[in-house]
C-alpha positions as CSV (number, residue, x, y, z in Angstrom):
1,M,-0.1,0.0,0.0
2,D,2.9,2.4,0.8
3,E,4.5,1.6,-2.5
4,E,1.3,2.3,-4.4
5,R,0.9,5.6,-2.5
6,N,4.5,6.5,-3.1
7,F,4.1,5.8,-6.8
8,M,1.0,7.9,-7.1
9,T,2.6,10.8,-5.3
10,K,5.6,10.8,-7.6
11,W,3.4,10.4,-10.6
12,L,1.1,13.4,-9.5
13,L,4.3,15.5,-8.8
14,G,5.5,14.6,-12.2
15,I,2.3,15.6,-13.9
16,I,2.3,19.0,-12.0
17,I,5.9,19.7,-13.0
18,V,5.1,19.0,-16.7
19,L,2.1,21.3,-16.5
20,I,4.1,24.1,-15.0
21,I,6.7,23.7,-17.7
22,L,4.0,23.7,-20.4
23,V,2.2,26.8,-19.1
24,G,5.5,28.7,-18.5
25,G,6.6,27.8,-22.0
26,Y,3.3,29.0,-23.6
27,Y,3.6,32.2,-21.6
28,I,7.1,32.9,-22.8
29,Y,6.1,32.0,-26.4
30,Q,3.2,34.3,-26.3
31,H,5.2,37.2,-24.8
32,Y,8.0,36.7,-27.3
33,N,5.6,36.4,-30.2
34,S,3.6,39.5,-29.3
35,N,6.9,41.6,-29.1
36,N,8.5,40.1,-32.2
37,S,6.3,38.2,-34.5
38,T,9.0,37.5,-37.0
39,G,11.4,36.1,-34.6
40,S,14.2,38.5,-35.9
41,P,15.2,42.0,-35.1
42,T,12.6,44.6,-36.2
43,A,12.4,48.3,-36.4
44,D,10.8,50.3,-33.5
45,T,7.1,50.3,-34.3
46,S,6.1,52.2,-31.1
47,V,6.1,55.5,-33.0
48,S,2.6,55.7,-34.4
49,N,2.5,59.3,-35.4
50,T,-0.7,59.7,-33.4
51,I,-1.5,62.5,-31.1
52,S,-4.1,61.7,-28.4
53,I,-6.7,64.3,-27.3
54,V,-7.3,63.5,-23.6
55,N,-8.2,65.4,-20.4
56,M,-8.5,68.7,-22.5
57,A,-4.9,68.4,-23.8
58,F,-3.1,67.3,-26.8
59,N,-0.6,64.4,-25.9
60,P,2.2,65.0,-26.8
61,T,1.8,68.8,-27.1
62,S,4.9,69.0,-29.4
63,Y,6.0,66.4,-31.9
64,S,8.6,66.1,-34.7
65,V,8.2,64.2,-37.9
66,P,10.0,63.9,-41.3
67,V,8.5,65.5,-44.3
68,G,5.8,63.3,-45.9
69,T,4.6,62.0,-42.6
70,T,0.8,61.6,-41.8
71,V,-0.1,62.6,-38.3
72,T,-3.4,61.4,-36.9
73,W,-5.1,63.1,-33.9
74,V,-7.5,60.8,-32.0
75,N,-10.1,62.3,-29.6
76,N,-9.9,60.0,-26.6
77,D,-11.6,62.7,-24.5
78,T,-15.2,62.7,-23.3
79,V,-16.1,65.9,-25.2
80,A,-15.8,67.1,-28.8
81,H,-12.6,68.8,-30.0
82,S,-11.3,70.1,-33.3
83,I,-7.8,70.8,-34.8
84,K,-7.3,74.4,-36.1
85,S,-4.2,75.7,-37.7
86,T,-3.4,78.1,-40.5
87,S,-2.4,75.1,-42.6
88,F,-5.1,72.4,-41.8
89,N,-8.4,72.2,-40.0
90,S,-10.5,69.4,-39.0
91,D,-14.3,69.2,-38.4
92,N,-15.5,68.8,-34.8
93,L,-14.2,65.3,-33.6
94,N,-16.6,63.5,-31.2
95,P,-15.1,61.1,-28.7
96,G,-13.5,58.2,-30.6
97,Q,-13.2,60.1,-33.9
98,S,-9.9,61.0,-35.6
99,Y,-8.4,63.5,-38.1
100,S,-5.2,63.0,-40.2
101,F,-3.0,65.4,-42.1
102,T,0.1,64.7,-44.2
103,F,2.9,67.2,-43.8
104,S,4.6,67.7,-47.2
105,A,6.8,70.7,-46.3
106,S,9.2,71.3,-43.5
107,G,8.5,73.9,-40.8
108,T,6.8,74.3,-37.5
109,Y,3.1,74.0,-37.5
110,S,1.3,75.4,-34.5
111,Y,-2.3,74.3,-33.9
112,S,-5.1,74.5,-31.3
113,C,-8.5,73.2,-30.5
114,G,-11.1,75.2,-32.3
115,I,-13.6,74.7,-29.5
116,H,-11.1,75.1,-26.6
117,P,-8.4,77.6,-27.8
118,T,-6.3,77.1,-24.6
119,M,-5.5,73.6,-25.9
120,Q,-2.4,74.1,-28.0
121,G,0.2,72.0,-29.7
122,S,2.8,72.1,-32.5
123,I,4.4,69.8,-35.1
124,T,7.9,70.3,-36.3
125,V,8.5,68.8,-39.8
126,Q,12.1,68.3,-40.9
């Protein structure tokens, strides 16, 4: 009886160890796969050229991009906003809506919210 109990304990312990290894391996695979889907070095894709409108502010308030870049403003706030500049203007953006503009010339472009003029930002295009 003791031999049978000892065998069952070892067998159960072995199954638990295998399960821990499998779950740990799956977690590591998912983490690695989500960070690097090709399995090889990749360019930094964290730059999305997106400006978030949240808490009555543009985030980031200043941004630099190369000529030819499209910048997208996304209204993540709870109220409507708009983008107003001497070079580009959006309609009112309700929460969840976005506006994009492609910068084809270098320079510094200041903008504000057409509804809330104290909200200001700038894009430097090089």
